[in-house]
C-alpha positions as CSV (number, residue, x, y, z in Angstrom):
1,M,9.1,37.8,-13.2
2,K,10.4,39.5,-10.0
3,K,6.8,40.1,-8.9
4,T,5.9,36.5,-9.5
5,L,8.9,35.3,-7.5
6,L,8.0,37.8,-4.7
7,L,4.4,36.6,-4.6
8,A,5.5,33.0,-4.6
9,G,7.9,33.7,-1.7
10,V,5.2,35.6,0.3
11,A,2.7,32.7,-0.4
12,G,5.2,30.1,0.7
13,T,6.0,32.0,3.9
14,M,2.3,32.4,4.7
15,F,1.7,28.7,4.1
16,A,4.6,27.8,6.3
17,F,3.4,30.2,9.0
18,N,-0.2,28.8,8.8
19,A,1.0,25.2,8.9
20,N,3.1,25.9,11.9
21,A,0.2,27.7,13.6
22,M,-2.1,24.7,12.9
23,N,0.7,22.3,14.1
24,V,0.7,20.5,10.8
25,R,3.9,18.4,10.3
26,P,4.7,16.9,6.9
27,Y,6.3,13.4,7.0
28,V,7.8,10.8,4.8
29,E,7.8,7.1,5.7
30,G,9.6,4.2,4.1
31,K,8.6,0.6,4.9
32,I,9.7,-2.9,4.2
33,S,7.0,-5.6,4.3
34,Q,6.3,-9.3,4.4
35,S,3.1,-10.1,2.5
36,W,0.9,-13.2,2.4
37,L,-0.6,-12.6,-1.1
38,K,-3.6,-14.7,-2.2
39,A,-5.2,-14.8,-5.7
40,E,-8.6,-16.4,-6.1
41,Y,-9.2,-17.5,-9.7
42,K,-12.9,-17.9,-10.6
43,E,-14.2,-19.2,-14.0
44,D,-17.7,-19.8,-15.3
45,G,-18.3,-23.6,-15.3
46,F,-15.0,-24.3,-13.6
47,G,-15.4,-23.0,-10.0
48,K,-12.7,-21.5,-7.8
49,E,-9.0,-22.1,-7.3
50,N,-6.6,-20.3,-5.0
51,F,-2.9,-19.7,-5.4
52,K,-0.8,-17.8,-2.9
53,D,2.8,-16.9,-2.0
54,N,4.8,-15.1,0.7
55,V,6.6,-12.2,-0.8
56,F,8.7,-9.2,0.3
57,G,7.8,-5.7,-0.7
58,G,8.3,-2.0,0.1
59,S,6.5,1.3,0.1
60,I,7.1,5.0,0.5
61,E,4.5,7.4,1.8
62,F,4.3,11.2,1.9
63,G,1.8,12.9,4.1
64,A,1.0,15.3,6.9
65,K,0.1,15.1,10.6
66,L,-2.3,17.3,12.5
67,D,-2.6,16.5,16.2
68,Q,-3.7,12.8,16.4
69,F,-4.6,12.6,12.7
70,R,-2.5,11.7,9.7
71,A,-3.1,11.4,6.0
72,G,-0.7,10.3,3.2
73,L,-0.2,9.1,-0.3
74,E,1.6,5.8,-0.4
75,G,3.2,4.0,-3.4
76,Y,3.8,0.2,-2.9
77,L,5.6,-2.5,-4.9
78,N,5.5,-6.3,-4.0
79,D,7.8,-9.0,-5.3
80,D,6.3,-11.3,-7.9
81,M,4.1,-14.0,-6.4
82,K,4.5,-17.5,-7.9
83,D,2.4,-20.7,-7.5
84,N,0.9,-23.5,-9.5
85,L,-2.7,-23.5,-10.5
86,L,-4.2,-27.0,-10.1
87,N,-0.6,-28.1,-9.4
88,V,-0.1,-28.1,-13.2
89,V,0.0,-24.5,-14.5
90,P,2.8,-22.2,-13.2
91,V,1.4,-18.8,-12.4
92,E,3.2,-15.5,-11.8
93,A,1.5,-12.3,-10.6
94,K,2.8,-8.7,-10.2
95,T,1.1,-6.2,-7.9
96,K,1.9,-2.5,-7.5
97,G,-0.1,0.6,-6.8
98,L,-1.1,3.6,-4.7
99,F,-3.0,4.0,-1.5
100,L,-4.5,7.2,-0.1
101,N,-4.4,6.6,3.7
102,A,-5.9,8.1,6.8
103,Y,-4.7,7.3,10.3
104,Y,-5.6,8.0,13.9
105,D,-2.8,8.0,16.5
106,I,-4.3,6.8,19.8
107,P,-3.1,9.0,22.6
108,L,-1.4,7.4,25.6
109,S,0.0,8.7,28.9
110,T,3.5,7.9,27.6
111,K,4.4,10.0,24.6
112,H,7.0,7.7,23.1
113,V,4.6,4.8,22.3
114,K,1.8,5.7,19.8
115,P,-0.6,2.9,18.7
116,Y,-2.6,3.8,15.5
117,V,-5.4,2.5,13.3
118,G,-5.7,3.3,9.6
119,V,-7.8,2.9,6.5
120,G,-7.2,3.7,2.9
121,V,-8.4,3.4,-0.7
122,G,-6.1,2.3,-3.4
123,Y,-5.5,1.9,-7.1
124,S,-3.6,-1.2,-8.3
125,W,-1.8,-2.2,-11.4
126,L,-2.1,-6.0,-11.7
127,K,-0.5,-8.5,-14.1
128,E,-0.9,-12.3,-14.2
129,T,0.9,-14.8,-16.4
130,A,0.0,-18.5,-16.7
131,D,2.4,-20.9,-18.5
132,M,0.1,-23.5,-20.1
133,T,2.8,-25.1,-22.3
134,G,2.4,-28.3,-20.2
135,L,-1.2,-28.5,-21.3
136,G,-0.4,-28.0,-25.0
137,F,-1.1,-24.3,-25.0
138,G,1.0,-21.2,-24.9
139,E,1.5,-18.5,-22.3
140,A,-1.5,-16.5,-21.3
141,T,-1.1,-13.0,-19.8
142,G,-3.8,-10.7,-18.2
143,K,-3.5,-7.1,-17.1
144,D,-5.9,-4.8,-15.3
145,K,-6.2,-1.8,-13.1
146,D,-8.7,-1.7,-10.3
147,L,-9.7,0.0,-7.1
148,G,-9.0,-1.5,-3.7
149,W,-8.9,-0.7,0.0
150,Q,-7.0,-1.4,3.2
151,L,-7.6,-1.6,6.9
152,G,-4.9,-1.9,9.5
153,F,-3.4,-1.1,12.9
154,G,0.1,-0.8,14.4
155,I,2.4,1.0,16.8
156,A,5.0,3.7,16.5
157,Y,7.9,4.3,18.8
158,E,9.3,7.8,19.0
159,L,13.1,7.5,18.7
160,N,13.5,11.3,18.8
161,N,11.4,14.4,18.0
162,N,11.7,13.7,14.3
163,V,12.0,10.0,13.8
164,D,9.5,7.2,14.6
165,L,10.0,3.4,14.2
166,T,6.8,1.8,13.1
167,L,5.4,-1.8,13.1
168,G,2.1,-2.5,11.5
169,Y,-0.4,-5.0,10.1
170,R,-3.1,-4.5,7.5
171,Y,-5.5,-6.4,5.3
172,E,-5.5,-5.3,1.7
173,D,-8.0,-5.8,-1.1
174,L,-5.9,-5.1,-4.2
175,G,-8.6,-5.4,-6.8
176,K,-9.1,-7.9,-9.6
177,I,-8.1,-8.9,-13.1
178,K,-11.3,-9.4,-15.2
179,Y,-11.6,-11.6,-18.3
180,S,-14.6,-12.4,-20.5
181,D,-15.7,-15.5,-18.4
182,N,-13.3,-15.4,-15.4
183,Q,-11.5,-13.1,-13.0
184,T,-8.8,-13.2,-10.4
185,D,-9.2,-11.4,-7.1
186,F,-6.1,-10.3,-5.2
187,T,-6.0,-9.9,-1.4
188,N,-3.1,-9.5,1.0
189,H,-2.2,-9.8,4.7
190,K,0.8,-7.5,5.3
191,V,3.2,-7.0,8.2
192,S,5.5,-3.9,7.8
193,L,8.5,-2.3,9.5
194,G,9.1,1.3,8.8
195,L,10.9,4.6,9.7
196,R,8.9,7.8,9.6
197,Y,10.6,11.2,9.5
198,N,8.6,14.1,10.7
199,F,9.7,17.5,9.4
């Protein structure tokens, strides 16, 4: 047991030394966001119908930075979106998931302001509920998990050596809920405000 602890301590020390030598800095970032969520409902023989909502959300990301490059794993959760399909059927949708993101911080002559661009691939848990009691039916619920992606840009302002204030925009494809003869595609325009702590 003592040998195992000793080896773990040596390995941890070597990792910390190598990370420091490579100038790798772990970080954690929390964000609040305003999202313009859109769901496009498509059914065979029916056509398309869009429903949308403006919702708040939040996320937390853990990652690491090496020079101008960053990579992180982000978990997000949006408030429920609500709308009426065909102005008759109340619809509610829930979206949450994970993104694996990569960023490039664009170097400027001033070190306090850091524009960035980013891309990511994601995995979303989606749920949609339609209340069709007004049409003489019951409540229909669909759930699915699907892959998605995001593309965005933003700017970070260095408050001190450890803390950055961030403002960003990105477009997200959150995936789709599939049924036998129809599907609902979820997309999002998101503006976020965050604080990033660099260890």
